[in-house]
Every structure is written in structure tokens, then in C-alpha cells.
N, C-alpha and C positions, 0 to 999 in steps of 0.2 A: 468580396472578403470580409471577414468578420473580425479583423484585428482589433478595431476600436472597441467593440463589444467585449472581447475577451480582456483586453487590456484594463477596461474600467472594472471588470468583474474582479480583477486582481488588485485594484485600487492603486494602480500604477500610472504615473504620467508619462507623456510622450518623452520627455526628457530623461526619466529613468530608465525607460525601455531602450532608448538610444544609446544611453551610457553602458548598459549590460551587453548589448550587441555591437558595441563599438562602431556605430554609425551616428550620422549628424540627426538632430531633431527634425529637421526639414525632411529627412529621408522617411522617418516614421511617419510624418503627415501625408507625404505623396503615397506611402503604402495604404494608409487608411482611406485616402481619398479616391484610391484606384488610378492614381496618375503616375504612379512610380513602378518600375520593374523590381521584382523580388525573386531571387534565386531559390533552388531547392534547399541548400544548406540553410539560408536565412529562415525559410519557412519552418524546417525542423527546429531550429533554435527557438522561434517564436512558440511553437508548439510545446516544446520542453518548459519554456518559461510559464506558459499559461496552464499547463496540466491537461492539454487537449490533444487531438490529432490534427495532421495536416488537413484531412478531410473537413474537419470541423472549421478550420480557418478559412477554407474555400467554401463553406456552405454546401458541401456535397453530402448526399445522403447515400451511403455505399449500397444500400438495398435497392436503389433505383438506377444504379449504374449498368451500362451494357458496353461491351467491347473490353479491350485490353486496358484497364485502369489499375493502377497501382494503388491499393488501399493500405493505409497506415496501420500501425501495430494493432489497434484494437478497432475495427470497424463499428462495433456495437458495445456498449457497456451495460451491464445489468447491475440493478440494486438488489442485493440480497438483504431481505428483511426478516429478522427472526423475532417473532413474537412469543416470549418466554413468560414464565409465571411471576418473574421478577422484573419484567419491562420489555422494551422494544430495542433492538440493535439492528444497525443498518451499515452494510459494506458494499463498496464497489466490487464486482468480479468480471472476469473475462467471460467470452462466449465458451471457451474450452471448460471453464470452472463451472458454468451453468450446466453444461452437459454432465459434468461428475456429480453434481449435487442432485440433479434430477434422476440419474441412474441410481444414486445411492438411497433415495427416498421413494422411488417409484414402488408402490406396493406389488405391482405385477413382476418386478425384477428383483425386489429385495425380500428374501426369506429370513434373513437375520435380524432379530428384534433386539433392542436395548444394547446396541453397539454404538460406540463412539462415532460422530460424524466429523471427518476431517475436510476443511476447506481452505484454499489459499485466496486471499483478497488481493486487490490492487493497491491498497492503502498499506502495505507491509505488514500483514497480520496473517498469521497462520492460526486458524481457529480449530478448536477441539470442542465438540458440542455434545452435550448430553441430551438425547432426544426425548428423555422422560419428562424434561421440564419445557419442551416445545409446544405451544398451543397450536401454531401453524407457521408455515414458512411461505413467503411470497418472494418471486423473482420477477422483477419488472424491467423491461429494456429502456433505454434512454429516450426513445421516441415517445414513450408514454409518460415518463416521469424522469427528472433529472437525477442522476446517479450521485452518490456521495463523492466529494472531492478526493483526488488522489494524486500523486506525483510520478514522475518517471522512476523506474527501479534503480537507476543509477543514483538518484538524489539518496535514496534510503542507504544505498551502499557507502556513499560518502559520510553520511551520518554516523556510521559506526565508528569512524576514526576520529570523530570530533571531540576534543577535550576543551578547547576554547577558541574563540573567533581569530585568534592571532595567527594560526596556522594558514588562514586564508588571505592574509595580507600580501603573500609573495605572488610572483607571477605563476600562471599556470603551466603545467608541464604538457608534454605531447603524448602522455600514455593514457590518457583517459579513454575509456571504452566507448562503444556505440557511435564513434566518430562525432561526438557531441563536443561543442566548445568547452574546454575546461573552465574558462572563466565565466561561462554562463552557468554551469553546474554549481561552482563555488558561489556565485552571487546568489543562486536561489537557495543554497543551503544556508547561508547567512540570513537571508530573508525569513526562511522557516524557523531557525533558531531564535531569532527576535520575538517571533510570534508565540513560540512554546514556552510553557511554565517549566520550572526546575523538574518537577514530577514528570511531565511529559517527555522532557529530554531524555531522563533516566529510561523511561519505558522505550523510546525509540531505540536505543542502543544495548540495554543491559538487562531489562527485567521482563518478565511475563506476568500476566495479570490473571488472577483466579476470582471468578464470580460465583458465589454460593446461593443455595436456595433461599437464604435469608436476604439476599440483595446486597450482601457486603462484598466489597473488593479488597483483594489483598494482593499486594506486589510481591514477587518472589525473584530471586537472583537467577539468572539463567547462566549457570556455569558448570563446571564439571561435566558430569553425565546427566544433568538434569534434561538436556535437550534430547538425549538418546530415550529416556524414560517417556518424555512427553510424545515423541514420534510413536512409541510402542503403545500408547494407550489406544488399542484398537480392538481388544476382546470385550467380552462381558463386562458391564460397569459394576464393580464391586470391589471390596477390600480397601486398602489404603494406598495412597501415592505419595513417596517421600518427595516432598516438593523443594525443600531447601535446607542447607546447612549453614548456620549463621556463621559469619566471619568473625564478628567482634565479641558475641556473647556465647558462641560454641553450641547453639541450639540446633537440634535437628526437628523439623516439622514434618508431620505426617497429616495429610488431608484424606478424610473419607470420601471415596469417589462418588458414593450414592448422593452427596450433598453438593457436588460441583454441577453448575448449570453450564458454564462456559469458561474456556481458557483462551486467553489471547497471547500469542507469542510473536515477537518481531521476526518477521520471515527473513529478512536479510540476515540477521544474526543466526537464526537457525541454519541457513544455507551455508554460512561461513564455517560453523561447527562441523557441518557434514562434509565440507570440502577439506578440512583439516584432518578430520578422521580418515578420509580416503588417502590423503597423502602419507599419514603416518603408517598406513598398512602397506 
């Protein structure tokens, strides 16, 4: 078991982990020393807390498994490294997204040039990439190189509703999805919020970010039908994209698509807009 290793990587004490999982500190000690029994629900809670899989905690390499083993959500994580004219960007992606990216950029399969590349990451980002500013793309599995950190998707969903930390002072309800312990999710959300700057908190819930060929970054409000326009950036790269309408100053902003290198959109927010749109129809 690699519980101690992952606990230290999160800079958590045994007492802190014990408090989050509602067990005694001696129980955590016994788990880490291999002398205590741990059930499946506790293992899943630890995996959620540490941002890893159950297999990771058990020290199992899914690629070497034989027989009827249950592999957790993502048996392999890939690092998507984008080397652009304005710098390098790195994101964790799933095996499924690896295939999507590979098929999108494979010169033998891809006859459409100068088209936006759309990628979903595991760290709550929906990427819209201008290939004209890509020097090269590398996708490295986590056996060769550690992938960038990410949280369970439910954590990002919870962050959408966070206005302040006070809402997490109450007892957890029983309606949390994925059968995860609600108190664990809320404790992890609090931990993340304490680590984030105000700008980062805003991006996690409300904004999308546009990076231009001059290397500048600009945050835009993700509201009204901006989400729909972003999803439909799929054709030839050209013309102008209406990025945002100002709330306070009444400005409407247009961005020249040819100067956009990369757009980062909070994936959980985007999916929520899509769900609401389906319900309205």
C-alpha cells in the first residue's frame, strides 16, 4: 500500500486524514504499516482525497494485470504537452482523450487543415487550440513521466456552487453523486479553495481564458451564449469571435481568431450550460 507516500505528497498529517475520513489516527497508522484492514469504500475515499486511483494506492500496474481485476476510473493517465510559439502548456488527459487527439492530428487520417483542435482534460479544462501556433505535441503516459495533478470530477462540480466557505460548515447530505462521502468532497473543496488565489477561484467557476500570439492572457466571462460560440469554434480559423459583453461598462469585445493560440474553458461549467440548454428545449 502506498497510502503514506500519497499522504505526504498532499502534505497532510495522519491526524488530518483521519479527521477527513472520520476514523482514528491509529487506524491511518495501521493502514500505512500494512497491519490494518481497509475496505473498498475507504480505499475509494483515500483515492479521491489524494487525486489518484485505487490501483495507485495498491501499487498495481494495470498493464501487467491478468485475470478478472477491476481497474479504477483511469488505469493510465497521459500528459498532453503543447509546445507553442508563446510557451509550453501541460494537461492531464484520459486514454480516451489520447485517442481523440491522436486521430485529430494523425496526418494519415486528418485531411482538414487549419481547424480548431478541441480537447477535454482531467483538470477541468476544455481546450480549443489553434494548430497554426503549435510547434509540436507530446503525449506521455504516466509510466514514463508523472502527469499534471488533477481532482476527481465531482470536486470541480462542487466548486461551481461555492460562493464562500460558510456553506460547507453544515453536515453533508446524502445526495452526493458517485457514492463518495459528501464530507470528504467538501473537505477537499475547502482545501483547494484555501490554496487558490482569487483569480484562480474565478476561473474555476466563471471565466474562460484566451491566450494570444503575443503571449498575453485575457479572462472572459462565460455567460449567456458564449459557451455555445466556444463549442462551435470548429471550422476554418478566421474572422472574429465575440468573446464577452461587459456587465458594468457595457463593452462588447471581438477577438481576431487568427491571433488566438489557445482557449481554456472550465469544463464543468461548460457541461452545466449544455445540460440547462437541453432541459430548456
